[in-house]
PANUBA-412965 format. One record per residue (C-alpha): residue number from 1; x, y, z. Coordinates in pm, whole numbers. Example, Ala and Ser with C-alpha at 12.3 -4.5 7.8 and 13.67 -1.06 7.14 Angstrom:
# PANUBA-412965
k=1 x=1230 y=-450 z=780
k=2 x=1367 y=-106 z=714
END
This chain:
# PANUBA-412965
k=1 x=614 y=-35 z=-805
k=2 x=477 y=-311 z=-615
k=3 x=198 y=-338 z=-361
k=4 x=282 y=-304 z=3
k=5 x=105 y=-477 z=281
k=6 x=-221 y=-505 z=465
k=7 x=-321 y=-564 z=821
k=8 x=-641 y=-667 z=987
k=9 x=-755 y=-703 z=1359
k=10 x=-1076 y=-823 z=1484
k=11 x=-1235 y=-854 z=1829
k=12 x=-1561 y=-1007 z=1879
k=13 x=-1789 y=-1027 z=2190
k=14 x=-1705 y=-1327 z=2413
k=15 x=-1874 y=-1623 z=2248
k=16 x=-1864 y=-2002 z=2284
k=17 x=-1518 y=-2135 z=2378
k=18 x=-1484 y=-2304 z=2040
k=19 x=-1601 y=-2009 z=1835
k=20 x=-1393 y=-1954 z=1518
k=21 x=-1595 y=-1633 z=1389
k=22 x=-1292 y=-1411 z=1439
k=23 x=-1068 y=-1630 z=1220
k=24 x=-1325 y=-1631 z=947
k=25 x=-1373 y=-1248 z=977
k=26 x=-1006 y=-1192 z=951
k=27 x=-991 y=-1436 z=656
k=28 x=-1238 y=-1232 z=453
k=29 x=-1079 y=-899 z=571
k=30 x=-753 y=-1014 z=435
k=31 x=-929 y=-1138 z=112
k=32 x=-1049 y=-780 z=74
k=33 x=-695 y=-661 z=107
k=34 x=-534 y=-899 z=-131
k=35 x=-436 y=-625 z=-377
k=36 x=-176 y=-491 z=-108
k=37 x=19 y=-793 z=-99
k=38 x=24 y=-1136 z=-288
k=39 x=343 y=-1282 z=-146
k=40 x=237 y=-1432 z=191
k=41 x=-29 y=-1429 z=450
k=42 x=-104 y=-1512 z=809
k=43 x=-362 y=-1508 z=1080
k=44 x=-298 y=-1528 z=1445
k=45 x=-584 y=-1615 z=1698
k=46 x=-570 y=-1604 z=2088
k=47 x=-805 y=-1850 z=2248
k=48 x=-763 y=-1716 z=2602
k=49 x=-475 y=-1944 z=2672
k=50 x=-231 y=-1940 z=2383
k=51 x=-194 y=-1774 z=2042
k=52 x=-221 y=-2010 z=1747
k=53 x=-131 y=-1918 z=1377
k=54 x=-180 y=-2023 z=1020
k=55 x=90 y=-1871 z=785
k=56 x=194 y=-1960 z=424
k=57 x=338 y=-1830 z=102
k=58 x=85 y=-1734 z=-162
k=59 x=-251 y=-1586 z=-194
k=60 x=-532 y=-1580 z=70
k=61 x=-750 y=-1855 z=-75
k=62 x=-438 y=-2066 z=-142
k=63 x=-299 y=-2051 z=206
k=64 x=-605 y=-2122 z=428
k=65 x=-820 y=-2421 z=439
k=66 x=-1162 y=-2428 z=581
k=67 x=-1090 y=-2700 z=837
k=68 x=-772 y=-2534 z=957
k=69 x=-961 y=-2200 z=1003
k=70 x=-1224 y=-2386 z=1204
k=71 x=-941 y=-2499 z=1458
k=72 x=-834 y=-2124 z=1510
k=73 x=-1072 y=-2071 z=1807
k=74 x=-1095 y=-1759 z=2004
k=75 x=-1277 y=-1413 z=1969
k=76 x=-965 y=-1194 z=1900
k=77 x=-697 y=-1206 z=1633
k=78 x=-491 y=-1025 z=1369
k=79 x=-398 y=-1089 z=1000
k=80 x=-165 y=-984 z=743
k=81 x=-98 y=-996 z=364
k=82 x=257 y=-921 z=267
k=83 x=456 y=-774 z=-11
k=84 x=813 y=-732 z=113
k=85 x=947 y=-383 z=128
k=86 x=1189 y=-495 z=403
k=87 x=1328 y=-835 z=425
k=88 x=1345 y=-1134 z=187
k=89 x=1061 y=-1325 z=57
k=90 x=1034 y=-1638 z=265
k=91 x=811 y=-1795 z=516
k=92 x=1030 y=-1689 z=812
k=93 x=915 y=-1321 z=725
k=94 x=546 y=-1416 z=708
k=95 x=337 y=-1226 z=947
k=96 x=184 y=-1191 z=1192
k=97 x=519 y=-1222 z=1378
k=98 x=465 y=-1404 z=1712
k=99 x=722 y=-1378 z=2001
k=100 x=711 y=-1565 z=2329
k=101 x=848 y=-1418 z=2639
k=102 x=837 y=-1473 z=3001
k=103 x=552 y=-1212 z=3034
k=104 x=328 y=-1379 z=2765
k=105 x=292 y=-1375 z=2388
k=106 x=321 y=-1082 z=2134
k=107 x=197 y=-1105 z=1784
k=108 x=253 y=-800 z=1553
k=109 x=129 y=-731 z=1179
k=110 x=288 y=-436 z=1012
k=111 x=230 y=-224 z=725
k=112 x=518 y=20 z=654
k=113 x=888 y=57 z=668
k=114 x=1123 y=180 z=923
k=115 x=1433 y=381 z=787
k=116 x=1625 y=337 z=1115
k=117 x=1565 y=-51 z=1145
k=118 x=1932 y=-117 z=1092
k=119 x=2053 y=96 z=1358
k=120 x=1801 y=-34 z=1608
k=121 x=1873 y=-402 z=1513
k=122 x=2268 y=-347 z=1571
k=123 x=2168 y=-204 z=1909
k=124 x=1940 y=-490 z=2000
k=125 x=2187 y=-765 z=1871
k=126 x=2462 y=-589 z=2082
k=127 x=2251 y=-657 z=2384
k=128 x=2244 y=-1034 z=2303
k=129 x=1899 y=-1048 z=2136
k=130 x=1860 y=-1295 z=1855
k=131 x=1676 y=-1235 z=1529
k=132 x=1510 y=-1513 z=1324
k=133 x=1409 y=-1295 z=1028
k=134 x=1555 y=-990 z=852
k=135 x=1223 y=-783 z=848
k=136 x=1201 y=-458 z=1044
k=137 x=875 y=-603 z=1202
k=138 x=1099 y=-813 z=1436
k=139 x=1281 y=-510 z=1545
k=140 x=954 y=-363 z=1666
k=141 x=873 y=-688 z=1844
k=142 x=1204 y=-703 z=2015
k=143 x=1176 y=-337 z=2111
k=144 x=820 y=-406 z=2263
k=145 x=915 y=-700 z=2447
k=146 x=1206 y=-527 z=2599
k=147 x=982 y=-265 z=2718
k=148 x=707 y=-511 z=2845
k=149 x=951 y=-670 z=3081
k=150 x=979 y=-329 z=3263
k=151 x=653 y=-135 z=3208
k=152 x=277 y=-173 z=3142
k=153 x=134 y=-223 z=2798
k=154 x=55 y=158 z=2735
k=155 x=394 y=273 z=2851
k=156 x=571 y=0 z=2647
k=157 x=407 y=101 z=2338
k=158 x=476 y=464 z=2408
k=159 x=849 y=397 z=2457
k=160 x=868 y=200 z=2132
k=161 x=698 y=471 z=1930
k=162 x=953 y=694 z=2043
k=163 x=1233 y=504 z=1903
k=164 x=1075 y=428 z=1547
k=165 x=1138 y=641 z=1259
k=166 x=949 y=576 z=933
k=167 x=597 y=448 z=861
k=168 x=403 y=201 z=1055
k=169 x=51 y=101 z=1082
k=170 x=26 y=-197 z=1338
k=171 x=-220 y=-446 z=1476
k=172 x=-84 y=-599 z=1785
k=173 x=-204 y=-879 z=1995
k=174 x=-58 y=-904 z=2344
k=175 x=-200 y=-1230 z=2500
k=176 x=-590 y=-1156 z=2449
k=177 x=-547 y=-790 z=2403
k=178 x=-590 y=-626 z=2055
k=179 x=-419 y=-284 z=2004
k=180 x=-394 y=-72 z=1693
k=181 x=-112 y=176 z=1630
k=182 x=-53 y=442 z=1359
k=183 x=274 y=623 z=1322
k=184 x=281 y=997 z=1426
k=185 x=258 y=1110 z=1059
k=186 x=3 y=876 z=952
k=187 x=190 y=769 z=653
k=188 x=14 y=432 z=607
k=189 x=-366 y=415 z=638
k=190 x=-568 y=247 z=924
k=191 x=-920 y=262 z=999
k=192 x=-1174 y=111 z=1254
k=193 x=-1523 y=-15 z=1220
k=194 x=-1802 y=-204 z=1400
k=195 x=-1840 y=-575 z=1310
k=196 x=-2099 y=-830 z=1462
k=197 x=-2114 y=-645 z=1785
k=198 x=-1727 y=-599 z=1814
k=199 x=-1468 y=-394 z=1633
k=200 x=-1239 y=-450 z=1319
k=201 x=-935 y=-242 z=1232
k=202 x=-791 y=-257 z=885
k=203 x=-554 y=-99 z=630
k=204 x=-855 y=-3 z=417
k=205 x=-1228 y=57 z=467
k=206 x=-1306 y=-205 z=198
k=207 x=-1214 y=-483 z=446
k=208 x=-1472 y=-353 z=694
k=209 x=-1730 y=-324 z=401
k=210 x=-1676 y=-685 z=321
k=211 x=-1741 y=-793 z=680
k=212 x=-2072 y=-594 z=647
k=213 x=-1949 y=-370 z=922
k=214 x=-1973 y=17 z=988
k=215 x=-1690 y=238 z=919
k=216 x=-1637 y=452 z=1223
k=217 x=-1333 y=665 z=1137
k=218 x=-975 y=662 z=1049
k=219 x=-700 y=580 z=1318
k=220 x=-551 y=925 z=1381
k=221 x=-171 y=986 z=1327
k=222 x=10 y=901 z=1648
k=223 x=-290 y=731 z=1797
k=224 x=-290 y=407 z=2002
k=225 x=-635 y=210 z=2045
k=226 x=-702 y=-41 z=2311
k=227 x=-1006 y=-283 z=2252
k=228 x=-1138 y=-386 z=2598
k=229 x=-1459 y=-532 z=2693
k=230 x=-1666 y=-390 z=2409
k=231 x=-1505 y=-43 z=2445
k=232 x=-1236 y=144 z=2264
k=233 x=-971 y=324 z=2470
k=234 x=-800 y=598 z=2268
k=235 x=-451 y=740 z=2352
k=236 x=-295 y=1031 z=2141
k=237 x=77 y=972 z=2187
k=238 x=179 y=1250 z=1944
k=239 x=27 y=1584 z=1984
k=240 x=193 y=1794 z=1716
k=241 x=-113 y=1750 z=1499
k=242 x=84 y=1701 z=1172
k=243 x=66 y=1424 z=914
k=244 x=223 y=1311 z=588
k=245 x=-29 y=1074 z=434
k=246 x=121 y=874 z=137
k=247 x=-7 y=1020 z=-188
k=248 x=32 y=679 z=-369
k=249 x=-254 y=527 z=-171
k=250 x=-484 y=769 z=-376
k=251 x=-281 y=734 z=-700
k=252 x=-235 y=367 z=-714
k=253 x=-236 y=143 z=-407
k=254 x=-576 y=167 z=-237
k=255 x=-891 y=7 z=-394
k=256 x=-1106 y=272 z=-545
k=257 x=-1397 y=187 z=-318
k=258 x=-1198 y=267 z=-11
k=259 x=-1210 y=571 z=211
k=260 x=-860 y=682 z=303
k=261 x=-840 y=964 z=570
k=262 x=-1180 y=1072 z=497
k=263 x=-1142 y=1089 z=107
k=264 x=-1300 y=834 z=-121
k=265 x=-1026 y=702 z=-349
k=266 x=-1242 y=675 z=-649
k=267 x=-1345 y=1052 z=-634
k=268 x=-984 y=1146 z=-597
k=269 x=-885 y=946 z=-910
k=270 x=-1186 y=1079 z=-1112
k=271 x=-1067 y=1444 z=-1011
k=272 x=-698 y=1343 z=-1111
k=273 x=-844 y=1281 z=-1463
k=274 x=-1035 y=1591 z=-1477
k=275 x=-721 y=1812 z=-1371
k=276 x=-512 y=1620 z=-1620
k=277 x=-744 y=1723 z=-1893
k=278 x=-728 y=2079 z=-1772
k=279 x=-350 y=2073 z=-1741
k=280 x=-262 y=1864 z=-2063
k=281 x=-540 y=1900 z=-2340
k=282 x=-483 y=1749 z=-2669
k=283 x=-689 y=1698 z=-2988
k=284 x=-786 y=1315 z=-2976
k=285 x=-1066 y=1071 z=-3071
k=286 x=-1045 y=820 z=-2778
k=287 x=-956 y=828 z=-2399
k=288 x=-824 y=482 z=-2294
k=289 x=-702 y=374 z=-1957
k=290 x=-409 y=129 z=-1867
k=291 x=-617 y=-104 z=-1652
k=292 x=-681 y=-134 z=-1387
k=293 x=-532 y=166 z=-1193
k=294 x=-581 y=404 z=-1481
k=295 x=-958 y=339 z=-1547
k=296 x=-1103 y=587 z=-1299
k=297 x=-885 y=879 z=-1403
k=298 x=-952 y=802 z=-1752
k=299 x=-1319 y=840 z=-1689
k=300 x=-1257 y=1173 z=-1532
k=301 x=-1046 y=1297 z=-1831
k=302 x=-1324 y=1181 z=-2073
k=303 x=-1585 y=1384 z=-1885
k=304 x=-1397 y=1697 z=-1854
k=305 x=-1256 y=1696 z=-2202
k=306 x=-1581 y=1567 z=-2377
k=307 x=-1364 y=1316 z=-2557
k=308 x=-1526 y=965 z=-2562
k=309 x=-1401 y=700 z=-2329
k=310 x=-1329 y=346 z=-2486
k=311 x=-1117 y=67 z=-2356
k=312 x=-815 y=-19 z=-2592
k=313 x=-657 y=-260 z=-2343
k=314 x=-786 y=-550 z=-2163
k=315 x=-620 y=-707 z=-1852
k=316 x=-596 y=-1067 z=-1765
k=317 x=-690 y=-1064 z=-1398
k=318 x=-622 y=-1434 z=-1355
k=319 x=-239 y=-1435 z=-1437
k=320 x=-129 y=-1450 z=-1074
k=321 x=211 y=-1333 z=-960
k=322 x=464 y=-1175 z=-1192
k=323 x=749 y=-1401 z=-1312
k=324 x=1079 y=-1317 z=-1488
k=325 x=1127 y=-1455 z=-1840
k=326 x=1479 y=-1462 z=-2030
k=327 x=1511 y=-1285 z=-2345
k=328 x=1325 y=-975 z=-2487
k=329 x=1085 y=-1183 z=-2698
k=330 x=960 y=-1388 z=-2394
k=331 x=925 y=-1063 z=-2182
k=332 x=706 y=-911 z=-2464
k=333 x=488 y=-1228 z=-2448
k=334 x=465 y=-1186 z=-2070
k=335 x=319 y=-844 z=-2122
k=336 x=72 y=-961 z=-2359
k=337 x=-26 y=-1229 z=-2123
k=338 x=-108 y=-984 z=-1873
k=339 x=-268 y=-721 z=-2114
k=340 x=-394 y=-732 z=-2470
k=341 x=-524 y=-482 z=-2708
k=342 x=-887 y=-441 z=-2846
k=343 x=-788 y=-352 z=-3197
k=344 x=-1125 y=-246 z=-3316
k=345 x=-1123 y=43 z=-3049
k=346 x=-767 y=126 z=-3150
k=347 x=-727 y=119 z=-3525
k=348 x=-717 y=453 z=-3698
k=349 x=-776 y=640 z=-3369
k=350 x=-591 y=923 z=-3208
k=351 x=-572 y=787 z=-2861
k=352 x=-503 y=942 z=-2530
k=353 x=-361 y=662 z=-2294
k=354 x=-412 y=726 z=-1923
k=355 x=-174 y=558 z=-1675
k=356 x=-124 y=622 z=-1279
k=357 x=248 y=654 z=-1296
k=358 x=567 y=571 z=-1487
k=359 x=852 y=415 z=-1291
k=360 x=1104 y=274 z=-1509
k=361 x=930 y=325 z=-1836
k=362 x=983 y=-33 z=-1985
k=363 x=627 y=-166 z=-1939
k=364 x=495 y=170 z=-2076
k=365 x=719 y=134 z=-2382
k=366 x=576 y=-233 z=-2447
k=367 x=219 y=-109 z=-2397
k=368 x=267 y=172 z=-2653
k=369 x=414 y=-64 z=-2903
k=370 x=118 y=-281 z=-2862
k=371 x=-118 y=0 z=-2916
k=372 x=74 y=116 z=-3230
k=373 x=82 y=-240 z=-3369
k=374 x=-302 y=-237 z=-3342
k=375 x=-322 y=67 z=-3580
k=376 x=-343 y=369 z=-3353
k=377 x=-268 y=693 z=-3560
k=378 x=-138 y=881 z=-3253
k=379 x=-63 y=797 z=-2885
k=380 x=-60 y=1076 z=-2630
k=381 x=28 y=959 z=-2276
k=382 x=-134 y=1130 z=-1988
k=383 x=6 y=1028 z=-1642
k=384 x=-208 y=1062 z=-1318
k=385 x=88 y=1157 z=-1100
k=386 x=388 y=1393 z=-1113
k=387 x=717 y=1245 z=-1236
k=388 x=867 y=985 z=-983
k=389 x=1219 y=1139 z=-933
k=390 x=1331 y=984 z=-603
k=391 x=1298 y=643 z=-429
k=392 x=1043 y=578 z=-174
k=393 x=1188 y=477 z=186
k=394 x=869 y=440 z=372
k=395 x=702 y=123 z=247
k=396 x=655 y=122 z=-136
k=397 x=893 y=-130 z=-317
k=398 x=998 y=124 z=-597
k=399 x=1301 y=120 z=-843
k=400 x=1635 y=248 z=-739
k=401 x=1712 y=617 z=-823
k=402 x=1921 y=511 z=-1133
k=403 x=1626 y=314 z=-1254
k=404 x=1366 y=578 z=-1232
k=405 x=1311 y=714 z=-1579
k=406 x=1221 y=1056 z=-1463
k=407 x=1521 y=1092 z=-1242
k=408 x=1753 y=1053 z=-1543
k=409 x=1572 y=1197 z=-1842
k=410 x=1379 y=1520 z=-1929
k=411 x=1024 y=1515 z=-2024
k=412 x=1112 y=1515 z=-2402
k=413 x=1345 y=1206 z=-2321
k=414 x=1078 y=1024 z=-2158
k=415 x=837 y=1079 z=-2457
k=416 x=1092 y=953 z=-2687
k=417 x=1196 y=660 z=-2483
k=418 x=845 y=518 z=-2454
k=419 x=745 y=612 z=-2811
k=420 x=446 y=839 z=-2766
k=421 x=356 y=1149 z=-2959
k=422 x=324 y=1360 z=-2642
k=423 x=342 y=1317 z=-2279
k=424 x=173 y=1519 z=-1994
k=425 x=218 y=1446 z=-1625
k=426 x=-16 y=1574 z=-1339
k=427 x=146 y=1856 z=-1149
k=428 x=218 y=1846 z=-788
k=429 x=-49 y=2136 z=-734
k=430 x=-297 y=1934 z=-950
k=431 x=-252 y=1619 z=-754
k=432 x=-290 y=1812 z=-418
k=433 x=-605 y=1983 z=-559
k=434 x=-738 y=1635 z=-654
k=435 x=-666 y=1460 z=-315
k=436 x=-813 y=1748 z=-135
k=437 x=-574 y=1755 z=168
k=438 x=-331 y=2033 z=234
k=439 x=-2 y=1999 z=73
k=440 x=179 y=2008 z=400
k=441 x=-22 y=1695 z=522
k=442 x=101 y=1467 z=239
k=443 x=406 y=1271 z=178
k=444 x=554 y=1376 z=-150
k=445 x=895 y=1235 z=-104
k=446 x=919 y=1027 z=-432
k=447 x=790 y=1319 z=-627
k=448 x=1021 y=1592 z=-470
k=449 x=1316 y=1419 z=-303
k=450 x=1204 y=1582 z=14
k=451 x=1087 y=1345 z=293
k=452 x=874 y=1403 z=584
k=453 x=1133 y=1204 z=811
k=454 x=1517 y=1207 z=801
k=455 x=1646 y=941 z=556
k=456 x=1974 y=815 z=697
k=457 x=2229 y=837 z=413
k=458 x=1992 y=1006 z=175
k=459 x=2115 y=1328 z=21
k=460 x=1873 y=1526 z=-194
k=461 x=2093 y=1554 z=-510
k=462 x=2120 y=1895 z=-707
k=463 x=2030 y=1718 z=-1033
k=464 x=1704 y=1607 z=-857
k=465 x=1616 y=1959 z=-787
k=466 x=1687 y=2068 z=-1136
k=467 x=1444 y=1766 z=-1259
k=468 x=1186 y=1890 z=-1018
k=469 x=1211 y=2272 z=-1137
k=470 x=1187 y=2137 z=-1497
k=471 x=866 y=1940 z=-1433
END
């Protein structure tokens, strides 16, 4: 799995004409969300007359230069960090996406994925609209501009939301107007907070914390927020009061110190570890995490089981983006470059290895080999999620169905393929218990093959159901 995307929007009180405070606030907010996307980033600020942007490929501190940020003047703007789940990796797909039309300027930053983007794009192209990117965000932009030529902003957004199928948390800048939108199922996270007498909206609460702000609440599923003259206007455009929050925000994606839909992610992951210990106990000497996403669950497993916690793996946090190397030997070196063993904590021990999930299984196998080479007597894998048996179509860059190890193999087959003495996956009921949100309010599509929206062309195969009943 790869990270998804992060969005930020900031509106500050009217200040000096040349104020660049909002640009710097967005910069630091994006820095806090860097874990959600390391491919590209962008900031768009409206100065009262026009929208100006800085965009680039790479990490937040690599793209922005202090003097350039100083030139982004204005009290309102939006920002984005990207990992491509739809569209190629290139500067043309870097967000915020800015579109000029005869009624003004629209800028959009999008976290999520539309499952009907191709159909909508075909429709728009048949009307003569020209696309300059291959991202689904431009589909949203064209739909919005089309409606803005006929309706006011509120009615335009309502019309667009009725056409979109999939996940979307949006920060939108229409001239000097900041707007936040969350899809009717609330699949992707979005929250609001107070910052320096103004407001910030962000994918995760850690961005608001970084700005020394005060978290107010999550944006509700199907809610549209308008930020006007120091006030927030809220409109609920979907009144079915249902949700399908992405479970992998809690398992893997979000930072542990974030609050997602009222739940502190750290506590959820610690509870995952405790439930894992209850569901899959084993005699052992050491509980050890696969860093970083397995750390909190390993602490929970250790506390519940009474088995001591000790780090057997150390992550190199300065390696930067993943790269592809030819040949098995070079790939093994790449794994060691990202992660190394602490042999003294492993040698002669019966070790419980806690990881957040297994997708293809190739990295898990290499890690297990490293641990065995360091002298472990036994290795027992405990996984803080149920088996991933189906692809994600709603904003996570996951393997294809054929590449998913749990879609193609039994539990015993997975155990043998990654080379552990035993393996235990968290149950779906255990995951729901750990999150503390009703099962009917969560998106479990990748774990069950049943999605909260219709996936065009997707059929839930019989063998998936047999896998699910086995797990």
